[in-house]
C-alpha positions as CSV (number, residue, x, y, z in Angstrom):
1,X,157.1,122.7,102.6
2,X,154.1,120.5,101.9
3,X,150.8,122.1,100.9
4,X,147.7,120.0,101.5
5,X,145.1,120.2,98.8
6,X,141.5,119.8,100.0
7,X,140.0,116.6,98.7
8,X,136.5,116.1,97.6
9,X,134.8,112.8,98.7
10,X,134.0,110.5,95.8
11,X,130.3,110.0,95.7
12,X,128.9,107.1,93.7
13,X,125.5,105.6,93.2
14,X,125.0,102.1,92.0
15,X,122.3,99.5,91.5
16,X,122.2,97.1,94.4
17,X,122.9,93.4,93.8
18,X,121.8,90.3,95.6
19,X,125.1,90.4,97.6
20,X,123.9,93.7,99.1
21,X,120.8,92.2,100.8
22,X,122.5,92.2,104.3
23,X,123.5,95.8,103.8
24,X,120.1,96.8,102.6
25,X,118.5,95.1,105.7
26,X,121.0,97.0,107.9
27,X,120.2,100.3,106.3
28,X,116.5,99.7,106.6
29,X,116.9,98.8,110.3
30,X,118.9,102.0,110.9
31,X,116.3,104.1,109.2
32,X,113.5,102.3,111.2
33,X,115.4,102.9,114.4
34,X,115.8,106.6,113.6
35,X,112.1,106.9,112.8
36,X,111.3,105.0,116.1
37,X,109.7,102.2,114.1
38,X,112.2,99.4,114.7
39,X,109.3,97.2,115.8
40,X,107.8,97.5,112.3
41,X,111.0,96.6,110.4
42,X,110.5,92.8,110.4
43,X,111.8,91.9,106.9
44,X,114.5,89.2,106.8
45,X,117.3,88.8,104.3
46,X,115.3,86.0,102.6
47,X,112.2,88.4,102.4
48,X,114.3,91.1,100.9
49,X,116.1,88.8,98.5
50,X,112.7,87.5,97.2
51,X,111.2,90.9,96.9
52,X,114.2,92.6,95.2
53,X,115.9,89.8,93.3
54,X,113.2,87.1,92.9
55,X,111.4,86.1,89.7
56,X,109.2,89.2,89.8
57,X,111.0,91.9,91.7
58,X,108.6,94.3,93.5
59,X,111.2,97.1,94.0
60,X,114.7,98.2,93.2
61,X,117.4,99.6,95.4
62,X,120.2,102.1,94.7
63,X,123.2,102.2,97.1
64,X,125.0,105.5,97.6
65,X,128.6,105.3,98.6
66,X,131.1,107.9,99.7
67,X,134.8,107.0,99.1
68,X,133.6,103.4,98.5
69,X,131.7,103.1,101.8
70,X,127.9,102.7,102.0
71,X,126.3,106.0,103.0
72,X,122.7,105.5,102.1
73,X,120.1,103.8,99.9
74,X,117.0,104.5,97.9
75,X,114.3,101.8,97.6
76,X,111.8,102.5,94.9
77,X,109.1,100.7,93.0
78,X,107.4,101.4,89.7
79,X,103.7,102.2,89.5
80,X,101.8,102.8,86.3
81,X,98.5,104.6,85.9
82,X,96.6,105.7,82.8
83,X,95.5,108.9,84.6
């Protein structure tokens, strides 16, 4: 008799790399489509590469994976204020 043990999905969060740019663009497009804003999501891979991995990155991205498969992303930028 074989007893199956429930398995818990492996969740991992990692910093995006330049190799993730096509994935990031895809995830942005999927979010824009969900929000009914696909017409406004016009960034290209080159735009994202420059903004995220260029000489002066404007933002950072984290990739969330479940069992090694992309499941989501967080794009964030730093802001500093003296107030």
